[in-house]
Backbone as numpy.savetxt, mean C-alpha at the origin, in Angstrom:
# Nx Ny Nz CAx CAy CAz Cx Cy Cz
11.27 -1.42 28.25 10.55 -2.69 28.48 11.73 -3.89 28.06
11.16 -4.96 28.38 12.06 -6.20 28.21 12.50 -6.35 27.01
13.90 -6.60 26.43 13.91 -7.31 25.46 13.48 -8.26 24.85
12.77 -8.99 26.05 12.21 -10.47 25.66 11.26 -10.50 24.71
10.75 -9.05 24.82 9.32 -8.99 24.13 9.58 -9.32 22.44
8.49 -9.88 21.82 8.58 -10.10 20.50 8.32 -8.83 19.70
8.80 -8.59 18.69 8.52 -7.48 17.89 7.51 -8.14 16.79
6.50 -7.93 16.25 5.51 -8.70 15.71 5.41 -7.95 14.24
5.77 -8.73 12.99 5.41 -7.56 11.60 4.11 -8.44 10.89
3.51 -7.51 10.11 2.47 -8.05 9.37 2.94 -7.62 7.99
2.81 -8.63 7.32 3.16 -8.22 6.05 2.17 -8.37 4.75
1.87 -7.83 3.82 1.36 -7.82 2.85 1.50 -9.09 1.84
0.37 -10.04 1.86 0.82 -11.39 0.85 1.26 -11.06 -0.37
2.11 -11.93 -1.07 2.44 -11.81 -2.24 3.77 -11.26 -2.32
3.79 -10.66 -3.68 4.97 -9.98 -4.13 5.40 -9.00 -2.98
4.80 -8.30 -2.34 5.03 -7.40 -1.07 5.91 -8.12 -0.05
5.39 -9.16 0.39 6.32 -9.74 1.51 7.40 -10.60 0.85
7.32 -10.91 -0.21 8.56 -11.55 -0.86 9.59 -10.73 -0.95
9.23 -9.22 -1.37 10.23 -8.17 -1.53 10.84 -7.72 0.02
9.97 -7.64 0.86 10.29 -7.35 2.06 10.92 -8.12 2.78
10.78 -9.52 2.61 11.68 -10.55 3.18 12.97 -10.51 2.67
13.40 -10.48 1.19 14.61 -10.00 0.80 15.31 -9.13 1.27
14.74 -7.88 1.64 15.14 -6.68 1.96 15.68 -6.98 3.48
15.02 -7.67 4.24 15.11 -7.90 5.56 16.46 -8.64 5.68
16.44 -9.68 4.57 17.83 -10.49 4.67 18.94 -9.76 4.67
19.11 -8.88 4.06 19.97 -7.91 3.59 20.64 -7.56 4.88
19.81 -6.76 6.06 20.03 -6.67 7.12 20.00 -7.47 8.47
20.17 -8.77 7.87 20.39 -9.84 9.05 19.09 -10.26 9.66
17.93 -9.97 9.05 16.95 -10.38 9.74 16.23 -11.52 8.84
16.31 -13.10 9.09 15.65 -14.06 8.41 14.78 -14.92 9.32
13.77 -15.51 8.62 13.00 -16.33 9.05 12.62 -17.49 8.32
13.67 -18.49 8.63 13.69 -19.78 7.71 12.17 -20.08 7.57
11.42 -20.31 8.68 10.06 -20.85 8.33 9.16 -20.63 7.32
9.33 -19.23 7.17 8.75 -18.50 6.02 9.15 -18.88 4.76
10.35 -19.69 4.50 10.50 -20.01 3.14 10.14 -21.56 2.80
9.58 -22.17 3.86 8.87 -23.48 3.32 7.27 -23.25 2.87
7.16 -23.14 1.62 6.25 -22.94 1.15 4.90 -23.89 1.37
5.31 -25.12 1.84 4.15 -26.22 1.95 3.32 -25.68 3.65
4.19 -25.07 4.14 3.76 -24.68 5.61 2.40 -24.19 5.95
1.59 -24.79 6.94 0.23 -24.22 6.92 0.13 -23.17 8.11
1.73 -23.28 8.73 1.51 -22.22 9.73 0.90 -20.66 9.47
0.73 -20.06 10.67 -0.02 -18.78 10.26 1.03 -17.61 11.08
1.70 -18.09 11.90 2.77 -17.09 12.47 4.19 -17.70 12.65
5.14 -17.20 12.18 6.71 -17.71 11.90 7.28 -16.81 12.92
8.19 -17.68 13.45 9.27 -17.07 14.50 10.56 -17.15 14.31
11.60 -15.99 14.73 12.55 -15.88 14.68 13.03 -15.89 16.38
13.27 -17.02 16.75 13.64 -17.02 18.36 14.67 -16.31 18.55
15.83 -16.21 17.91 17.05 -15.60 18.12 17.24 -14.15 18.12
16.33 -13.53 17.44 16.00 -12.22 17.35 14.70 -11.51 17.99
13.90 -12.39 18.61 12.68 -12.31 19.31 11.85 -11.57 18.29
11.41 -12.09 16.96 10.62 -11.29 15.79 9.80 -12.51 15.64
8.45 -11.82 15.26 7.40 -12.96 14.76 6.84 -12.05 13.61
6.50 -12.98 12.54 6.07 -12.53 11.28 4.60 -13.29 10.87
3.72 -12.44 10.28 2.34 -13.28 9.84 2.06 -12.46 8.36
1.52 -13.34 7.60 1.03 -12.74 6.00 -0.46 -12.47 6.35
-0.93 -11.32 5.77 -2.50 -11.13 5.59 -2.77 -10.41 4.31
-3.79 -10.27 4.00 -4.22 -9.39 2.71 -3.95 -7.92 3.25
-3.61 -7.38 2.02 -2.81 -6.08 2.19 -4.07 -4.88 2.92
-5.36 -4.85 2.72 -5.89 -3.83 3.52 -6.20 -4.28 5.15
-5.85 -5.54 5.13 -5.95 -5.79 6.85 -4.62 -5.38 7.47
-3.37 -5.35 6.91 -2.38 -4.87 7.85 -2.65 -3.74 8.36
-3.08 -2.58 7.69 -3.05 -1.35 9.09 -3.85 -1.45 9.88
-4.88 -2.42 9.75 -5.94 -2.55 10.74 -5.09 -3.48 12.01
-4.31 -4.36 11.81 -3.80 -5.26 12.52 -2.57 -4.07 13.46
-1.71 -3.44 12.54 -0.93 -2.39 13.28 -1.66 -1.13 14.08
-2.78 -0.84 13.46 -3.37 0.18 14.73 -3.74 -0.65 15.90
-4.36 -1.65 15.90 -4.89 -2.26 17.19 -3.70 -2.88 18.01
-2.39 -2.88 17.52 -1.37 -3.62 18.08 -1.35 -5.16 18.09
-1.91 -5.89 17.22 -1.65 -7.19 16.88 -0.25 -7.22 16.23
0.01 -6.35 15.54 1.31 -6.26 14.90 2.10 -4.89 15.48
3.38 -5.09 15.49 3.82 -3.54 15.86 4.26 -2.95 14.55
4.58 -3.72 13.73 5.27 -2.73 12.43 4.52 -3.65 11.26
4.16 -2.98 10.37 3.46 -3.49 8.98 3.98 -2.94 7.47
3.90 -3.76 6.81 4.45 -3.33 5.22 3.37 -3.69 4.41
3.06 -2.45 3.72 2.01 -2.46 2.74 2.03 -1.01 1.73
1.23 -1.49 0.93 1.29 -0.27 -0.30 0.92 1.02 0.19
1.24 2.02 -0.24 0.79 3.51 -0.02 -0.67 3.48 -0.19
-1.10 3.02 -1.20 -2.51 3.09 -1.57 -3.29 2.46 -0.26
-2.84 1.30 0.14 -3.46 0.50 1.02 -3.69 1.78 2.35
-2.53 2.13 2.62 -2.67 3.33 3.76 -3.43 4.23 3.78
-3.58 4.91 2.51 -4.34 5.97 2.22 -5.86 5.73 2.17
-6.30 4.54 1.79 -7.59 4.24 1.48 -8.00 3.65 2.95
-7.35 2.78 3.63 -7.65 2.45 5.08 -7.56 3.42 5.99
-6.90 4.50 6.11 -6.99 5.51 6.86 -7.06 5.14 8.33
-5.86 4.19 8.73 -5.95 3.89 10.17 -4.70 4.90 10.92
-5.06 4.54 12.36 -4.24 5.71 13.10 -2.88 4.45 13.15
-1.78 5.08 12.36 -0.63 4.38 12.26 0.35 5.40 12.01
1.64 5.07 12.45 2.91 6.07 11.80 3.35 5.57 10.57
3.40 6.22 9.70 4.21 5.66 8.16 5.83 6.28 8.42
6.45 5.60 8.47 7.98 5.56 9.11 8.81 5.52 7.75
8.54 4.77 6.81 9.67 4.53 5.82 9.01 4.24 4.31
9.53 4.94 3.36 9.14 4.53 2.02 10.39 3.29 1.47
9.88 2.20 1.16 10.65 1.08 0.93 11.40 1.01 -0.46
10.58 1.90 -1.31 11.06 2.26 -2.80 10.80 0.90 -3.32
10.05 0.07 -3.25 9.90 -1.10 -4.25 8.19 -0.89 -4.51
7.65 -1.74 -5.46 6.52 -1.77 -5.93 5.88 -0.30 -6.30
6.84 0.43 -6.86 6.31 1.73 -7.61 5.14 1.36 -8.51
4.41 2.47 -8.34 3.27 2.56 -9.35 2.68 4.04 -9.27
1.57 4.36 -9.86 0.79 5.60 -9.37 -0.61 5.28 -8.95
-1.08 6.40 -8.59 -2.66 6.44 -8.75 -3.16 7.25 -9.56
-4.15 7.15 -10.21 -4.44 7.92 -11.37 -5.94 7.94 -11.66
-6.10 9.23 -12.45 -7.74 9.12 -12.81 -7.24 8.81 -14.47
-7.89 7.78 -14.92 -8.31 7.42 -16.10 -9.31 7.28 -17.06
-9.45 7.18 -18.31 -10.71 7.17 -19.03 -10.24 7.39 -20.13
-11.41 7.30 -21.44 -11.01 7.84 -22.57 -10.73 9.59 -22.82
-9.94 9.63 -24.06 -9.50 10.93 -24.01 -10.54 12.17 -23.86
-11.95 11.73 -24.63 -13.11 12.64 -24.32 -13.44 12.99 -23.08
-12.93 12.41 -22.08 -13.22 12.43 -20.72 -12.45 13.74 -19.92
-11.32 13.79 -20.55 -10.43 14.86 -20.18 -11.10 16.35 -20.22
-12.17 16.67 -21.10 -12.72 17.95 -21.19 -13.34 18.10 -19.86
-14.12 16.88 -19.57 -15.09 16.91 -18.56 -14.45 17.29 -16.90
-13.15 16.59 -17.02 -12.32 17.09 -15.88 -11.88 18.22 -15.96
-11.54 18.83 -17.10 -11.21 20.27 -17.08 -12.11 21.33 -16.85
-13.09 21.04 -17.19 -14.39 21.72 -16.85 -15.20 21.51 -15.56
-14.83 20.53 -14.65 -15.24 20.15 -13.15 -16.65 19.93 -13.57
-16.77 19.42 -14.44 -18.47 18.82 -14.70 -18.58 17.62 -13.52
-19.77 17.49 -13.37 -20.23 16.25 -12.28 -20.13 15.02 -13.16
-19.17 14.32 -12.80 -19.05 12.80 -13.34 -19.10 11.73 -12.32
-19.25 10.60 -13.09 -19.18 9.30 -12.45 -17.68 8.69 -12.29
-17.36 8.36 -11.05 -15.78 7.56 -11.07 -16.03 6.32 -10.48
-15.55 5.37 -11.15 -15.70 4.01 -10.98 -14.32 3.66 -10.07
-14.18 2.95 -8.87 -12.92 2.92 -8.36 -12.92 1.70 -7.21
-11.92 1.08 -6.91 -11.65 0.13 -5.68 -11.55 0.89 -4.70
-11.04 2.55 -4.77 -10.32 3.15 -3.78 -11.48 4.20 -3.69
-12.63 4.34 -2.96 -13.41 5.36 -3.11 -13.12 6.54 -1.82
-12.25 6.16 -1.01 -12.01 7.33 0.03 -10.80 8.07 -0.80
-9.91 7.47 -1.64 -9.03 8.22 -2.13 -9.48 8.80 -3.26
-10.55 8.52 -4.00 -11.15 9.05 -4.96 -11.73 10.64 -4.52
-12.35 10.06 -3.52 -13.38 11.09 -2.84 -12.45 12.55 -2.54
-11.47 11.91 -1.75 -10.72 12.98 -1.22 -9.81 13.96 -2.32
-9.60 13.28 -3.37 -8.81 13.69 -4.52 -9.94 15.07 -5.41
-11.00 14.47 -5.38 -11.88 15.28 -6.18 -12.73 16.06 -5.45
-12.98 16.02 -4.12 -13.49 17.00 -3.28 -12.37 17.99 -2.47
-11.44 17.24 -1.94 -10.58 18.39 -1.38 -9.43 18.80 -1.95
-8.85 18.35 -3.37 -7.85 18.71 -3.99 -8.42 19.66 -5.22
-9.61 19.00 -6.17 -9.88 19.59 -7.25 -11.32 20.34 -6.92
-12.02 20.19 -5.93 -13.21 20.71 -5.68 -13.88 20.67 -6.72
-14.11 19.43 -7.21 -15.19 18.88 -8.20 -15.95 17.94 -7.67
-17.36 17.92 -7.92 -18.42 17.42 -7.34 -18.66 15.89 -8.47
-18.43 14.52 -7.87 -18.56 13.74 -8.47 -19.47 12.46 -7.86
-19.84 11.53 -8.46 -20.55 10.18 -7.81 -19.81 9.11 -8.09
-19.32 8.71 -6.98 -18.16 7.45 -6.82 -18.95 6.22 -6.74
-18.65 5.10 -7.77 -19.22 4.07 -7.66 -17.94 2.94 -7.42
-17.97 2.18 -6.38 -17.21 1.33 -5.59 -17.39 -0.03 -6.47
-16.23 -0.67 -7.13 -16.31 -1.73 -7.94 -15.18 -2.57 -7.22
-15.29 -3.84 -7.51 -14.24 -4.77 -6.70 -13.44 -5.48 -7.76
-13.91 -5.56 -8.96 -12.99 -6.24 -10.25 -12.27 -5.33 -11.12
-12.21 -5.47 -12.27 -11.51 -4.70 -13.09 -12.37 -3.56 -13.54
-11.84 -2.39 -12.86 -12.49 -0.87 -12.94 -12.34 -0.61 -14.26
-11.55 -0.90 -15.31 -11.37 -0.58 -16.56 -12.96 -0.73 -17.27
-13.47 -1.61 -16.98 -14.67 -1.80 -17.36 -15.64 -0.68 -17.31
-15.60 0.10 -16.23 -16.40 1.15 -16.02 -16.69 2.16 -17.50
-15.82 2.76 -17.78 -16.19 3.61 -18.85 -16.23 2.97 -20.15
-15.87 1.70 -20.29 -16.33 0.91 -21.66 -17.70 0.69 -21.67
-18.10 0.21 -20.63 -19.65 -0.22 -21.01 -20.75 0.98 -20.25
-20.11 2.05 -19.99 -20.95 3.13 -19.77 -21.33 3.43 -18.24
-20.74 2.63 -17.34 -21.10 2.85 -16.04 -20.45 4.27 -15.56
-19.32 4.54 -15.72 -18.81 5.84 -15.16 -17.90 6.38 -16.64
-17.62 7.62 -15.99 -17.12 8.41 -17.51 -15.34 8.25 -17.00
-15.07 8.03 -15.78 -13.44 7.91 -15.77 -13.48 6.92 -14.64
-11.92 6.19 -14.24 -12.05 5.69 -13.10 -10.66 6.16 -12.24
-10.72 5.58 -10.91 -9.50 6.15 -10.19 -8.89 4.76 -9.92
-7.65 4.53 -10.19 -7.04 3.05 -10.32 -5.41 3.32 -10.28
-4.84 2.07 -9.70 -3.50 2.10 -9.49 -3.03 1.79 -11.02
-1.87 2.55 -11.50 -1.47 2.26 -12.84 0.29 1.89 -12.82
0.77 0.86 -13.39 2.05 0.26 -13.48 2.74 0.49 -14.61
2.26 0.08 -15.65 2.70 0.25 -17.04 1.72 0.91 -17.99
0.48 0.97 -17.73 -0.45 1.32 -18.47 -0.94 0.47 -19.55
-0.29 -0.51 -20.04 -0.71 -1.33 -21.30 -2.09 -1.66 -21.02
-2.52 -2.16 -19.69 -4.16 -2.75 -19.69 -5.27 -1.38 -20.42
-4.88 -0.29 -19.83 -5.41 0.66 -20.29 -5.64 0.99 -21.67
-4.22 1.03 -22.39 -3.99 1.46 -23.71 -4.76 0.10 -24.79
-4.59 -0.95 -24.12 -5.45 -2.18 -25.01 -6.95 -1.79 -24.93
-7.42 -1.10 -24.00 -8.81 -1.11 -23.81 -9.46 0.56 -24.27
-8.49 1.13 -24.95 -8.76 2.53 -25.19 -8.78 3.72 -24.19
-8.20 3.49 -23.27 -8.26 4.38 -22.22 -6.66 4.76 -21.81
-6.78 5.78 -21.08 -5.49 6.42 -20.73 -5.32 7.19 -19.39
-4.08 7.42 -19.05 -3.97 8.28 -17.86 -4.46 9.94 -18.01
-5.25 10.53 -17.38 -5.98 11.91 -17.50 -5.07 12.81 -16.63
-5.16 12.28 -15.50 -4.42 12.76 -14.32 -3.83 11.94 -13.13
-2.98 12.38 -12.74 -2.10 11.60 -11.63 -2.61 12.08 -10.49
-2.91 11.40 -9.33 -3.09 11.74 -8.15 -1.99 11.67 -7.23
-1.12 10.61 -7.02 -0.04 10.39 -6.44 1.05 9.24 -6.72
2.06 9.36 -6.51 2.99 8.14 -6.69 2.60 7.29 -5.34
3.11 6.03 -5.73 2.87 4.88 -4.69 4.17 4.09 -4.85
4.08 3.45 -3.33 5.23 2.24 -3.24 5.05 1.68 -2.19
5.66 0.60 -1.75 5.73 -0.19 -0.52 6.03 0.95 0.69
5.25 0.82 1.97 5.66 1.60 2.94 5.69 1.06 4.12
6.51 1.41 5.15 6.57 0.67 6.40 5.80 1.53 7.23
4.83 0.86 8.21 4.02 1.40 9.30 4.27 1.00 10.83
4.12 1.84 11.57 4.34 1.35 12.84 3.08 1.54 13.92
2.58 0.77 14.87 1.67 1.10 15.70 2.17 2.22 16.61
1.39 3.17 17.15 1.70 4.21 17.87 2.10 4.02 19.37
1.57 3.06 19.92 2.18 2.66 21.30 3.50 2.04 21.34
3.72 1.03 20.25 4.96 0.39 20.08 5.94 1.04 19.65
5.79 2.53 19.11 6.80 3.03 18.86 7.23 3.81 20.06
6.72 4.34 21.19 6.94 4.58 22.34 7.67 3.74 23.10
7.21 2.49 23.20 7.46 1.30 24.07 8.96 0.67 23.54
9.04 0.74 22.39 10.02 -0.10 21.50 10.83 0.71 20.77
10.93 2.05 21.31 11.59 2.94 20.39 12.90 2.73 19.72
13.95 2.19 20.68 15.27 1.82 20.32 15.45 1.00 19.14
14.74 -0.45 19.28 14.60 -1.45 18.31 13.95 -1.00 17.05
12.95 -0.32 17.14 12.18 0.20 16.05 13.13 1.27 15.22
13.46 2.12 15.93 14.51 2.93 15.24 15.79 2.62 14.36
16.12 1.57 15.08 17.47 0.89 14.60 17.16 0.01 13.18
15.95 -0.35 13.26 15.29 -1.00 12.09 15.38 -0.31 11.16
14.39 0.73 11.31 14.14 1.80 10.50 15.39 2.44 9.96
16.65 2.75 10.91 17.63 3.41 10.03 18.44 2.49 8.91
18.67 1.04 9.81 19.33 0.33 8.64 18.81 0.01 7.24
17.12 0.03 7.40 16.36 -0.51 6.22 16.63 1.08 5.47
16.55 2.43 6.14 16.53 3.50 5.17 18.35 3.51 4.39
18.94 3.15 5.51 20.44 3.12 4.46 20.74 2.14 3.46
19.82 1.05 3.46 19.95 0.14 2.50 18.91 0.60 1.28
17.98 1.05 1.59 17.06 1.67 0.66 18.04 2.84 -0.22
18.53 3.77 0.47 19.36 4.76 -0.20 20.54 4.25 -0.92
21.06 3.12 -0.61 22.14 2.59 -1.32 21.57 1.97 -2.55
20.69 1.29 -2.21 19.74 0.73 -3.54 19.41 1.76 -4.70
19.33 3.02 -4.24 18.59 4.11 -5.21 19.73 4.55 -5.86
20.84 4.69 -5.37 22.34 5.21 -6.03 22.34 4.71 -7.46
């Protein structure tokens, strides 16, 4: 395929995008347009390297990548798991580290140990369902919430919650704690399946450069 084709990146808005751009700058990929905070543009271009960037809400990133609107995406592992799109996950970028956990009051630990039927409040129904049904073989009722899931056990809506835990301070302040860890999370790079075949060399070079950078950073 011609080198003139643009490679398009979809980045999850906020801290994730900022960290990703910092990382890219270290391997010589810059996009000056994106640094202008007053810009109303939706697509940012690096003409020299034939790259395009756009920002989107995290859960939309895997969708853009699956359908080829973006060749490459950067988003949290939790989003990749929950959205369950047909994409290649190619690299752990090593930042945005946290954990997906089952949390609740200490008393709920017994319910988990005895595999009792419980109610689980979460923003991540797919992840929760997979964990309880396929890994724990425990029947649960899953309640989808969009706001502060910590409220679930406090107001009696649920026995436990499945949520992202960074420091655990919010849990502690509300009399809750981590009862089980589902998996570690961090920012990941995903690639469209067709793009991986059509632009193998460019994408593999990028992955190699970022991988070396991440390994240096973790030393």
